[in-house]
C-alpha positions in Angstrom: 0.0 0.0 0.0 1.3 3.4 -0.9 -0.6 6.7 -0.1 -3.4 4.7 1.3 -4.1 2.8 -1.9 -3.5 -1.0 -2.1 -1.9 -2.2 -5.3 -2.7 -5.4 -7.0 -0.3 -8.3 -6.8 2.2 -8.1 -9.6 1.8 -10.7 -12.3 4.5 -13.1 -13.1 6.5 -12.8 -16.3 7.6 -9.6 -18.1 5.2 -7.3 -16.1 6.2 -8.6 -12.6 8.6 -5.7 -12.0 6.2 -3.0 -13.0 3.7 -3.1 -10.1 3.7 -3.5 -6.3 1.9 -6.5 -4.9 -0.9 -6.6 -2.4 -0.2 -6.8 1.2 0.7 -10.2 2.7 0.3 -11.7 6.2 2.9 -10.7 8.7 5.5 -13.5 9.3 7.1 -12.0 12.5 6.9 -14.0 15.7 4.1 -12.5 17.8 3.1 -10.0 15.1 -0.4 -9.4 13.8 -1.6 -11.8 11.2 -2.5 -9.2 8.6 -1.1 -5.8 7.6 -2.0 -2.4 9.0 -2.6 0.5 6.8 -0.5 3.7 7.0 -2.6 6.8 6.6 -1.2 10.3 6.3 -2.7 13.4 7.7 -1.3 16.9 7.2 -1.9 19.7 9.7 -2.2 22.9 7.5 -0.3 24.8 10.2 2.6 22.5 10.1 5.1 21.7 7.4 5.8 18.2 8.7 3.3 15.5 8.0 2.0 13.5 11.0 1.8 9.8 10.6 -0.8 7.9 12.6 0.6 5.0 14.5 -1.8 2.4 13.2 -2.7 0.1 16.1 -5.1 -2.8 16.2 -6.8 -4.6 19.1 -3.7 -6.9 19.6 -1.3 -4.0 19.8 -1.4 -1.9 23.0 1.1 0.6 24.4 2.9 0.0 27.6 3.9 2.6 30.2 5.9 5.6 29.0 8.0 5.5 32.1 11.3 5.0 30.4 14.2 4.8 32.9 17.9 5.3 32.6 18.4 1.6 33.5 16.3 0.6 30.5 18.3 2.9 28.2 21.6 1.6 29.6 20.5 -2.0 29.2 19.4 -1.5 25.6 22.6 0.4 24.7 24.7 -2.4 26.1 22.6 -5.2 24.8 22.5 -3.9 21.2 26.1 -2.6 21.1 25.4 1.2 21.2 27.6 2.0 24.2 30.1 0.0 26.4 31.8 1.0 29.6 35.4 2.0 28.7 38.3 -0.2 29.9 35.8 -2.7 31.2 38.3 -5.6 31.4 40.3 -3.5 33.9 37.3 -2.6 36.0 36.2 0.4 33.9 37.0 4.1 34.2 34.3 6.3 35.7 32.2 8.2 33.2 34.1 7.0 30.2 32.4 5.1 27.5 33.2 3.4 24.2 30.8 3.4 21.3 30.0 0.3 19.4 28.9 -0.1 15.8 25.3 1.2 16.2 26.4 4.0 18.6 29.0 5.2 16.1 26.4 5.2 13.3 23.9 7.0 15.4 26.4 9.7 16.5 27.6 10.2 13.0 24.0 10.7 11.8 23.3 13.3 14.6 26.5 15.2 13.5 25.5 15.0 9.9 22.1 16.4 10.5 23.6 19.2 12.6 26.1 20.1 9.8 23.3 20.0 7.3 21.3 22.5 9.3 24.3 24.7 10.1 26.5 24.6 7.0 25.1 22.7 4.0 21.7 24.4 4.0 23.0 27.9 4.6 25.3 30.4 2.9 26.3 32.4 6.0 28.0 29.7 8.0 31.3 27.9 7.2 33.0 25.0 8.9 36.2 24.8 10.9 38.3 22.1 12.6 40.7 23.6 15.2 43.3 21.9 17.3 42.5 20.1 20.5 45.7 21.4 22.1 45.9 25.2 21.8 48.5 27.7 23.0 48.2 27.9 26.8 47.8 31.7 26.4 44.4 31.1 24.8 43.0 29.7 28.0 44.5 32.4 30.1 42.9 35.1 27.9 39.5 33.3 27.9 39.5 33.1 31.7 39.5 29.3 31.8 42.8 29.0 33.8 41.5 31.1 36.7 37.7 30.9 36.3 36.8 27.5 34.9 36.2 25.8 38.2 33.5 24.3 40.3 33.0 24.5 44.1 34.0 21.2 45.7 33.3 19.6 49.1 34.5 16.3 50.5 32.7 14.1 53.0 35.1 13.0 55.7 32.8 10.1 56.6 32.0 8.4 53.3 35.1 9.8 51.5 33.0 11.0 48.5 33.3 14.3 46.7 30.4 16.5 45.7 29.6 19.8 43.9 28.8 22.3 46.6 26.2 24.0 44.4 24.4 20.7 43.6 24.1 19.0 47.0 20.3 18.9 46.7 20.5 16.9 43.5 22.9 14.2 44.8 22.7 11.0 46.9 24.4 10.7 50.2 27.2 8.1 50.0 26.2 6.5 53.2 22.4 6.8 52.9 21.3 7.2 49.2 17.7 8.2 50.3 19.2 11.5 51.7 21.3 14.3 50.2 24.8 15.0 51.3 24.8 16.9 54.6 21.4 15.7 55.7 22.5 12.9 58.0 24.2 13.0 61.4 27.2 11.1 60.0 27.8 13.5 57.2 30.9 15.7 57.7 31.4 18.0 54.8 34.5 20.2 54.3 34.3 23.8 53.3 33.9 24.4 49.6 37.1 24.8 47.5 37.5 25.6 43.8 38.4 22.7 41.5 39.6 23.5 37.9 37.9 21.4 35.3 40.6 21.5 32.6 42.9 18.5 32.0 46.5 19.6 32.1 49.3 18.0 30.0 52.9 18.8 29.0 54.3 19.6 25.6 57.9 18.4 25.0 59.9 15.1 25.4 61.4 16.1 28.7 59.2 16.8 31.7 61.5 19.4 33.3 61.7 21.6 30.1 58.2 20.9 28.8 55.5 23.5 28.4 52.2 23.3 30.3 49.2 22.9 28.1 45.6 21.9 28.3 43.1 19.6 26.5 40.4 22.0 25.4 37.3 22.1 27.6 35.3 23.6 24.7 35.7 24.1 21.0 34.6 27.7 21.0 38.0 29.3 21.6 39.5 27.6 18.6 36.8 29.5 16.6 37.4 32.9 18.1 41.2 32.8 17.5 40.5 31.9 13.9 38.0 34.7 13.3 40.3 36.8 11.2 41.5 33.9 9.1 38.0 32.7 8.3 36.5 36.1 7.7 39.2 36.9 5.2 39.5 33.6 3.3 35.8 32.7 3.3 34.9 36.3 2.2 32.1 36.6 4.7 30.8 39.7 6.5 28.7 39.8 9.6 26.3 38.4 10.2 28.1 35.1 9.5 28.9 32.0 11.5 31.7 29.5 12.0 30.7 25.9 13.0 32.8 23.2 14.5 32.4 19.6 15.7 35.1 18.2 17.9 36.3 16.5 21.1 36.4 18.4 24.4 37.6 17.3 27.8 36.4 18.2 31.3 37.6 16.8 34.6 34.1 16.7 35.9 33.6 16.5 39.7 30.3 14.7 39.5 30.0 13.0 36.2 27.2 10.4 35.8 23.8 9.6 34.4 25.3 7.4 31.7 26.6 9.5 28.7 24.8 12.6 29.9 28.0 14.0 31.5 31.4 12.4 30.7 35.1 13.2 31.0 35.5 13.1 27.2 32.7 14.2 24.8 32.0 15.8 21.4 30.6 19.3 21.0 28.8 20.9 18.1 29.2 24.6 18.5 28.6 27.5 16.2 29.7 31.1 16.8 27.5 33.6 14.9 29.2 37.0 14.6 26.8 39.9 14.2 26.7 43.7 14.3 26.2 44.7 18.0 22.9 46.4 17.3 21.5 43.2 15.8 22.7 40.8 18.5 19.4 40.6 20.5 17.4 39.8 17.4 19.8 37.1 16.3 19.8 35.6 19.8 16.0 35.1 19.6 16.3 33.8 16.0 18.8 31.1 17.0 16.7 30.0 20.0 13.8 29.4 17.7 16.0 27.7 15.1 17.5 25.2 17.6 14.1 24.3 19.0 12.8 23.6 15.5 15.8 21.4 14.8 15.2 19.1 17.7 11.5 18.9 16.9 12.2 18.1 13.3 14.2 15.0 14.2 11.7 13.5 16.6 11.9 15.2 20.0 8.4 15.6 21.4 7.5 19.2 22.1 6.1 18.1 25.5 9.6 16.9 26.5 11.4 20.1 25.3 11.3 23.5 26.9 13.2 26.8 26.7 14.5 28.1 30.1 15.9 31.6 30.0 18.7 32.1 32.6 18.0 34.5 35.5 20.3 37.4 36.0 22.2 35.7 38.8 22.8 32.6 36.5 24.4 34.5 33.6 28.1 34.2 32.9 30.0 37.5 33.4 30.3 38.0 29.6 26.7 37.0 28.7 23.8 39.4 28.4 21.3 36.6 27.7 21.4 32.8 27.8 18.6 30.3 27.3 18.9 26.5 27.8 16.9 24.1 25.8 16.0 21.6 28.4 14.8 18.0 27.8 12.9 15.8 30.1 15.4 13.1 30.8 14.6 10.1 33.1 16.3 12.0 35.9 14.3 15.1 35.3 14.5 18.3 33.2 18.2 19.0 32.3 20.1 21.1 29.8 20.3 19.7 26.3 21.6 22.7 24.5 22.6 26.2 25.4 22.2 29.4 23.3 24.2 32.3 24.7 24.7 35.9 23.7 28.4 36.3 24.5 28.7 39.9 23.5 32.2 40.9 22.3 34.0 39.4 25.3 35.9 36.7 23.6 37.1 38.7 20.6 38.1 41.6 22.8 39.9 39.3 25.3 42.0 37.7 22.6 42.6 41.0 20.9 44.1 42.4 24.2 46.1 39.3 25.0 47.5 38.6 21.5 47.9 42.1 20.2 46.0 41.1 17.0 42.8 43.1 16.3 39.9 40.7 15.9 37.4 43.1 14.5 35.4 43.7 11.4 36.6 46.5 9.0 34.6 47.5 5.9 35.6 50.8 4.5 34.9 53.4 7.2 33.0 50.8 9.3 34.9 49.2 12.1 33.6 47.3 15.1 34.1 44.2 17.2 31.2 41.8 16.4 29.0 40.4 19.1 28.6 36.6 19.2 25.6 34.4 19.5 26.5 30.8 20.4 24.4 27.6 20.1 26.3 24.8 21.7 25.2 21.2 21.8 26.9 18.0 23.0 26.8 15.0 20.6 26.7 12.5 23.4 23.9 14.2 25.2 22.0 14.8 22.0 22.3 11.0 21.2 21.0 10.2 24.7 18.0 12.5 24.3 17.1 11.0 20.9 17.4 7.5 22.3 15.3 8.3 25.4 12.6 10.0 23.3 12.5 7.2 20.8 12.4 4.4 23.4 9.0 2.7 23.4 7.4 -0.5 24.7 4.2 -2.1 23.6 2.4 -5.4 23.7 1.9 -7.1 20.3 -0.2 -10.2 20.3 0.5 -10.8 24.0 4.2 -10.3 23.5 6.3 -7.3 24.7 8.1 -5.3 22.0 10.8 -2.8 22.7 11.4 -0.4 19.8 13.5 2.7 19.2 11.3 5.0 17.1 14.2 7.0 15.8 13.8 9.5 13.0 14.8 7.6 9.8 17.5 10.1 9.1 19.0 9.3 12.5 18.5 5.6 12.6 21.9 3.7 12.5 20.5 1.2 9.9 17.9 2.3 7.4 16.8 -1.1 6.1 17.4 -4.8 7.0 17.3 -7.7 4.5 16.0 -10.9 6.1 15.9 -14.2 4.2 13.0 -16.2 5.7 14.7 -19.6 5.3 18.5 -19.0 5.6 19.3 -22.6 4.5 17.5 -22.1 1.1 20.2 -21.1 -1.4 17.7 -19.6 -3.8 16.2 -17.4 -1.1 19.6 -16.4 0.3 20.9 -15.7 -3.2 18.1 -13.2 -3.9 18.4 -11.8 -0.4 22.1 -11.3 -0.9 21.7 -9.6 -4.2 19.1 -7.2 -2.8 21.3 -6.4 0.1 24.3 -5.6 -2.1 22.0 -3.3 -4.2 20.7 -1.5 -1.1 24.0 -1.1 0.7 25.3 1.0 -2.2 22.6 3.6 -1.5 22.0 3.5 2.3 23.3 1.8 5.4 21.7 -1.7 5.2 22.1 -4.9 7.3 21.8 -8.5 6.3 20.5 -10.8 9.1 19.9 -14.5 8.7 20.5 -15.6 12.3 17.6 -16.9 14.3 13.8 -17.0 13.8 12.3 -14.2 11.7 10.4 -12.8 14.7 13.6 -12.5 16.7 15.3 -10.8 13.8 12.4 -8.3 13.6 12.8 -7.6 17.3 16.6 -7.0 17.0 15.9 -4.5 14.2 13.2 -2.8 16.3 15.6 -2.3 19.2 18.3 -0.6 17.0 15.7 1.6 15.3 15.7 0.2 11.8 12.7 1.8 10.0 12.2 -0.9 7.4 12.8 -4.6 6.9 12.6 -6.6 3.7 11.8 -10.3 4.0 12.6 -12.7 1.1 10.5 -15.9 1.2 9.1 -18.7 -1.0 6.7 -16.3 -2.7 9.7 -14.2 -3.9 10.9 -17.3 -5.9 7.5 -17.4 -7.6 6.8 -13.7 -8.5 9.9 -11.7 -7.5 8.1 -9.8 -4.7 9.2 -9.2 -1.1 7.5 -8.1 2.1 8.4 -4.7 3.4 7.7 -4.1 7.1 7.3 -0.7 8.8 8.9 -0.4 12.2 6.4 2.0 13.7 3.0 0.8 12.4 4.0 -2.9 11.8 2.3 -2.5 8.4 3.5 -5.1 5.8 3.0 -5.1 2.1 4.3 -6.9 -1.0 6.4 -4.9 -3.4 8.4 -5.9 -6.5 12.0 -6.7 -5.7 13.1 -4.7 -8.7 11.6 -1.6 -7.2 12.7 -2.2 -3.6 15.6 0.2 -3.7 13.5 3.0 -5.1 10.7 2.2 -2.7 12.9 2.4 0.4 14.7 5.6 -0.8 11.3 7.2 -1.4 10.1 6.2 2.1 13.3 7.6 3.7 12.9 10.9 1.9 9.4 11.5 3.1 8.7 13.8 6.1 8.4 11.9 9.4 6.8 12.7 12.8 7.2 10.5 15.8 4.1 8.3 16.4 4.6 8.7 20.1 1.9 10.9 21.7 2.7 13.8 24.0 
């Protein structure tokens, strides 16, 4: 069925590749016996079509109470994320990304680059060094000011952020916060610098102190003059960068939400001072729209402007995009109006004027910065996509990821792996598909279990090759979200999948 109209079964012979076939019964273990229809409705006030999640009496949703334990279990079970250095006991808040985790992260970064660079003419890309001259961090204020208040408990020997005691568990009594029990003995707060320090040079005594960058932004600021000249851009224009950052976090945790090593997606947008407030509002709206476009539910996303006492000394306005994670509302992305602090600070420290000059016009641009962590974004997409339902009395776990984010776009499943004719056609179809999209060939286990594996990694479509394929060259395509199944001509499978992936998509989850 396409566009709500069922096609007739393609005839054998010369015409078999010209038409799609009628829907067939589902072959998945515990799946409905017949197909579901996919109907499309368009809200005239929205650009994105909304797809109904077609449910029948034998499909019922389970509780939406996704927990971090469920996400961690799924990530480990399906190879998204592993604890780092596990064979040596692990390293706190350090993680390695498996095959599907790598693919999902790369898709998140690709969608961000599309929105920031490929689809715009006013933003260019940059990849700056992880280790910058130490003077960069002195000028930016990180050496003296990039610190958190720290307290130690003399009883349980744990360390806590002094400004987040109300959000943490006591080491001796997890039902209480640090400092709330008679046994707690907290030290006075002291400042703890978050930068990882290293040395440059082969000999320790003569080496130079350096730091692993705690953010990618400073690499952009010190390259402002180079990029503005070579890229022939004038304000307003932006410089976007994706790269690793490192922070010696005092209280890392909540899986990959806060880690010692992470990737940032930052863009610094340089604007005339008089236009900064307008561009700040613009980028808040743009970033909200981006998250909604790729499946985050609007009920789980909010904008929280910072109060005056929260603002950094250089910021005149900052808003956090907060997501409703299992542990509560927490920052997903920050958009800050940084003023001219950074360019002015590096101008004074380096002696190089980082300003815009155009004829008689000369000024130091103000900066609007949207900053998002790849790891945290990946976690938010996984949490929002996680779903559980009962299908024909069997529980099904599924990641309803946006097709453009899904690690694998389509799976090819031979129904009878020992049948050489079936596997031959399945292999040929897989080789054709993998040249166009990320595809996966799976012939291990019962077909129902294979469907469930693909559901858990978020694969939008699965193609099953069976005995009927040998008769009329048609295959069954299964939709991850609706469980709808239909027969299509194998010769048109690639075009059919590409067309499906190109269509607008909206999460079928409600709320």
